C-alpha positions in Angstrom: -8.5 -55.5 -10.8 -5.8 -55.7 -13.5 -5.3 -52.7 -15.7 -3.8 -53.0 -19.4 -0.4 -51.8 -20.2 -1.9 -49.1 -22.1 -4.0 -47.6 -19.3 -1.0 -47.9 -16.8 1.2 -46.1 -19.3 -1.6 -43.3 -19.7 -2.0 -42.9 -16.0 1.7 -42.9 -15.4 1.9 -40.2 -18.2 -0.7 -37.9 -16.6 1.0 -38.1 -13.3 4.4 -37.5 -14.7 3.0 -34.5 -16.7 1.4 -32.8 -13.5 4.8 -33.3 -11.6 6.5 -31.7 -14.6 4.3 -28.7 -14.6 4.7 -28.2 -10.7 8.3 -28.4 -10.9 8.8 -26.3 -14.1 11.7 -23.9 -13.3 10.9 -20.3 -13.5 13.3 -19.8 -16.3 10.9 -21.7 -18.5 7.7 -21.2 -16.6 7.0 -17.4 -17.8 7.6 -17.8 -21.4 4.2 -17.5 -23.4 2.3 -16.7 -20.2 0.7 -13.5 -19.1 1.5 -11.7 -15.7 -1.5 -10.1 -14.1 -0.5 -7.1 -12.2 -3.4 -6.0 -9.6 -4.0 -2.5 -8.3 -5.7 -2.3 -5.0 -7.3 1.1 -5.9 -9.3 2.6 -8.8 -7.9 4.1 -11.9 -6.1 7.5 -11.8 -4.6 7.4 -8.3 -0.9 7.0 -7.4 -1.0 3.2 -6.7 -2.5 2.8 -10.3 0.2 4.9 -11.6 2.9 2.9 -10.1 1.2 -0.5 -10.9 0.9 0.5 -14.6 4.3 1.7 -14.9 5.8 -1.5 -13.5 3.6 -3.5 -15.7 5.1 -1.7 -18.7 8.6 -2.5 -17.7 8.8 -5.6 -15.8 8.5 -8.2 -18.8 12.0 -7.4 -20.0 13.3 -8.5 -16.5 11.4 -11.7 -16.2 12.7 -15.0 -18.1 10.6 -15.6 -21.1 9.3 -12.0 -21.3 5.8 -12.6 -20.6 2.8 -10.3 -21.4 1.5 -8.2 -18.8 -2.0 -6.9 -18.1 -3.1 -4.5 -15.2 -6.5 -5.1 -13.4 -8.0 -2.6 -10.8 -9.6 -4.2 -7.5 -10.4 -1.1 -5.4 -12.0 -1.8 -2.0 -11.5 -1.3 1.6 -8.2 0.5 1.3 -6.8 -2.3 -0.8 -7.6 -5.0 1.7 -10.1 -6.5 -0.8 -7.0 -7.2 -3.2 -4.9 -8.4 -0.3 -7.5 -10.9 0.6 -8.0 -12.0 -3.0 -4.3 -12.6 -3.4 -4.2 -14.5 -0.2 -7.3 -16.5 -0.4 -8.3 -16.9 -4.1 -5.5 -16.0 -6.6 -3.7 -19.2 -8.1 -0.4 -19.5 -6.5 1.7 -19.9 -9.7 3.7 -16.6 -9.7 1.4 -15.2 -12.5 -0.6 -12.7 -10.2 1.0 -9.8 -8.2 -0.5 -6.7 -6.8 0.4 -3.3 -5.3 -1.3 -2.6 -2.0 -1.2 0.0 0.8 1.5 -0.7 3.1 -0.8 -0.1 6.1 -2.6 -3.4 5.2 0.6 -5.0 6.5 -0.2 -3.9 10.1 -4.0 -4.0 9.8 -4.7 -7.1 11.9 -2.0 -5.9 14.7 -3.2 -2.4 15.0 -6.9 -2.9 14.2 -7.8 -6.2 15.5 -10.9 -7.8 17.0 -10.9 -5.4 20.0 -11.4 -2.4 17.8 -13.4 -4.1 15.3 -11.6 -2.1 12.4 -9.3 -5.0 10.9 -10.2 -5.3 7.3 -7.5 -8.2 7.0 -8.5 -11.6 8.4 -5.2 -13.3 7.8 -1.6 -12.6 9.0 -0.2 -10.3 6.2 3.2 -11.8 6.6 1.9 -14.9 4.8 1.9 -12.8 1.7 5.1 -12.8 -0.3 6.4 -9.2 -0.2 8.4 -8.5 -3.4 9.7 -5.0 -2.8 8.5 -1.3 -2.8 9.2 1.5 -5.4 8.5 4.4 -3.0 8.6 6.0 0.5 6.7 9.0 1.2 5.6 11.6 3.8 1.8 11.6 4.6 0.2 14.9 5.0 -2.9 16.7 6.2 -4.4 19.0 3.7 -7.8 20.9 3.6 -9.7 22.7 0.9 -9.2 26.5 1.2 -12.9 27.2 1.6 -13.3 24.6 4.4 -12.0 27.0 7.2 -9.2 24.6 8.2 -6.0 26.1 8.2 -4.2 24.4 11.0 -4.4 21.3 13.2 -5.8 23.5 16.0 -8.9 24.2 13.7 -9.5 20.5 13.4 -9.7 20.5 17.3 -12.7 22.9 17.3 -15.2 21.4 15.1 -16.0 18.3 13.2 -14.0 17.9 9.8 -14.8 15.0 7.4 -12.0 13.4 5.8 -12.2 11.1 2.8 -10.7 7.4 2.8 -10.9 4.3 0.9 -11.1 2.0 3.8 -10.6 1.5 7.5 -7.1 -0.2 6.9 -5.9 2.7 4.9 -3.5 5.4 6.2 -6.2 8.1 5.4 -8.4 6.3 8.1 -5.8 5.4 10.5 -4.1 8.6 11.1 -7.2 10.7 11.5 -8.3 8.3 14.4 -4.8 8.3 15.9 -4.9 12.2 15.9 -8.4 12.1 17.3 -7.3 9.8 20.4 -4.0 11.6 21.1 -4.6 15.4 20.7 -8.3 15.8 20.5 -8.9 16.7 16.7 -12.6 15.9 15.5 -11.8 14.1 12.3 -14.7 11.9 11.0 -13.6 9.6 8.4 -15.8 8.9 5.4 -14.8 5.7 3.5 -15.9 4.4 0.2 -13.6 6.3 -2.1 -11.7 4.2 -4.8 -8.5 6.1 -4.0 -6.6 9.4 -3.7 -7.9 10.6 -7.2 -11.4 10.2 -6.1 -10.8 12.0 -2.8 -8.9 14.9 -4.3 -11.6 15.3 -7.0 -14.4 15.5 -4.3 -12.4 18.1 -2.5 -12.1 20.3 -5.7 -15.9 20.0 -6.1 -16.5 21.2 -2.6 -18.0 17.8 -1.4 -15.2 17.0 1.1 -13.4 19.4 3.4 -10.0 17.5 4.0 -7.7 14.7 3.3 -5.5 13.3 6.1 -2.9 10.8 4.8 -2.3 11.6 1.5 1.5 12.1 0.4 3.6 15.3 0.0 5.1 14.1 -3.4 1.7 13.5 -4.9 0.4 17.0 -3.8 3.4 18.9 -5.3 3.4 17.0 -8.7 -0.3 16.0 -9.1 -1.8 19.0 -7.8 0.9 21.7 -7.8 -2.0 24.2 -8.7 -3.4 23.6 -5.2 -0.1 25.1 -3.9 0.3 27.6 -6.6 -3.0 29.2 -6.3 -3.3 28.5 -2.5 -6.6 26.7 -2.9 -5.8 24.2 -0.4 -4.2 24.4 3.2 -1.5 22.2 4.2 -1.7 21.9 7.9 0.3 18.8 8.9 3.2 16.6 7.9 3.3 13.0 9.3 6.6 11.3 8.3 9.0 9.8 10.5 11.3 12.7 10.0 10.5 16.1 9.0 10.5 16.9 5.3 12.8 19.8 4.5 10.6 21.0 1.6 7.7 21.7 4.0 9.3 24.0 6.4 6.6 26.0 8.3 4.2 23.0 8.2 3.9 21.4 11.7 5.6 17.9 12.0 3.5 15.4 13.8 6.1 14.6 16.4 6.1 18.0 17.5 2.3 18.2 17.6 2.0 15.1 20.1 2.2 16.0 23.5 4.1 13.2 25.3 6.7 10.4 24.7 4.3 7.4 24.7 2.3 8.9 22.0 5.3 9.4 20.0 6.2 5.9 20.5 2.9 4.8 19.2 3.1 6.9 16.1 6.7 5.5 15.4 5.1 2.0 15.4 2.4 3.3 13.0 4.7 5.0 10.8 6.9 2.0 10.1 5.1 1.4 6.8 6.2 4.6 5.4 9.6 3.0 4.5 7.6 0.7 1.8 4.9 2.9 0.7 4.3 1.3 -2.8 4.8 -2.5 -2.1 4.1 -5.4 -4.5 3.0 -8.7 -3.3 2.4 -12.3 -4.5 0.0 -14.9 -3.2 1.5 -17.4 -0.5 2.4 -20.8 -1.9 4.1 -19.5 -5.0 7.2 -21.6 -5.7 10.4 -19.8 -4.3 12.3 -19.9 -7.4 9.5 -17.8 -9.0 9.3 -15.6 -6.0 13.3 -14.9 -6.3 12.6 -14.2 -10.1 9.7 -11.8 -9.4 11.4 -10.0 -6.5 14.6 -9.6 -8.7 12.5 -8.2 -11.6 11.0 -5.4 -9.2 14.4 -4.5 -8.1 15.6 -4.4 -11.7 12.6 -2.3 -12.7 13.5 0.2 -9.9 17.0 0.6 -11.4 15.9 0.3 -15.1 16.9 3.7 -16.7 13.8 3.7 -19.1 11.5 3.1 -16.1 13.2 6.0 -14.4 13.0 8.3 -17.2 9.2 7.6 -17.6 8.7 8.0 -13.7 10.5 11.4 -14.0 8.4 12.5 -16.8 5.4 11.7 -14.9 6.7 13.3 -11.7 6.8 10.0 -10.0 9.3 9.4 -7.0 11.1 6.2 -6.8 12.9 4.9 -3.7 13.4 1.2 -3.9 13.0 -0.8 -0.6 13.9 -4.6 -0.9 12.0 -7.6 0.0 14.2 -8.9 2.7 13.8 -5.4 4.4 10.2 -5.5 4.2 9.9 -8.9 6.0 12.5 -7.8 8.6 10.6 -4.7 9.4 7.2 -6.8 9.5 8.7 -9.0 11.9 10.1 -6.3 14.1 6.7 -4.4 14.4 4.8 -7.6 15.1 7.4 -8.1 18.0 6.3 -4.9 19.6 5.2 -5.3 23.2 1.6 -6.0 23.7 1.0 -3.1 26.0 2.4 -0.7 23.4 -0.1 -2.1 20.7 -3.0 -1.8 23.3 -2.2 1.8 23.2 -2.2 2.2 19.5 -5.5 0.2 19.3 -7.0 2.4 22.0 -5.9 5.7 20.2 -7.1 4.2 16.9 -10.7 3.6 18.1 -11.5 7.0 19.2 -13.7 8.6 16.5 
């Protein structure tokens, strides 16, 4: 069937228009658009703080200076947001999110054997854009809980709060249960650290294993000043000089095999505030987004505001995250099996 020249020209124009839109360079793409910055936790916690601060400063580092909007999507230790970005979000470079770095290793360290995996895809398929901080996790108990040391947690059941099975606040207690015989019981369903610490202050929750030192000393400094909480463990890859006298996890563990397992698990601490984009985003837009995250981390205005909010900033680049992920995923299966076995103990 023959088409008229007008119809042919119309169809050609449509095809040409689609091709132009798909091929639109990043330098022109962001002008007049809105960048959505998702946070994998509820309002008020540390991830929300970093997500909102980046959103306030990233526009000036993107071509076209797009508007920005922040959206919270809490659930399953930020695995809900990671899954949304992987499976549902448009792949045009207008949606990014901040998730827990533990999500990166959830399928590897949880896996079908343990039944704990909240992530049903390979996290390396996400586009990692860079991280704005690294931190030292801690174990902290409310003063009236009776938990003053890690030894106390071996004598009786201690309920600890968590936002999901893939979050560090669930991973670390399970590992400690399996390796040194603590009796932590993980209670999930909290939207983030803000909800967990409020529950502790209300006397509803005894402890939090997997929060971070910088958050405690800045957001809850009164806990330390008034001695209303007991800091009983530090869980970083290296001892934190500011926490002298607080037992370090590597000293608490009793054998080298367990220490090797923990080193694998703690690999994520190098990129504790990571931003990601969906798979399939054009590479030139990814480059622009990653460079913008790096530029924000060095932006004097951003750093000044972070300091005023007592937020730590330690930038970790996109390519370093990718390398670290690949290195951990290359860990021998027998060592991963030991991690899973320890994590399944509850």
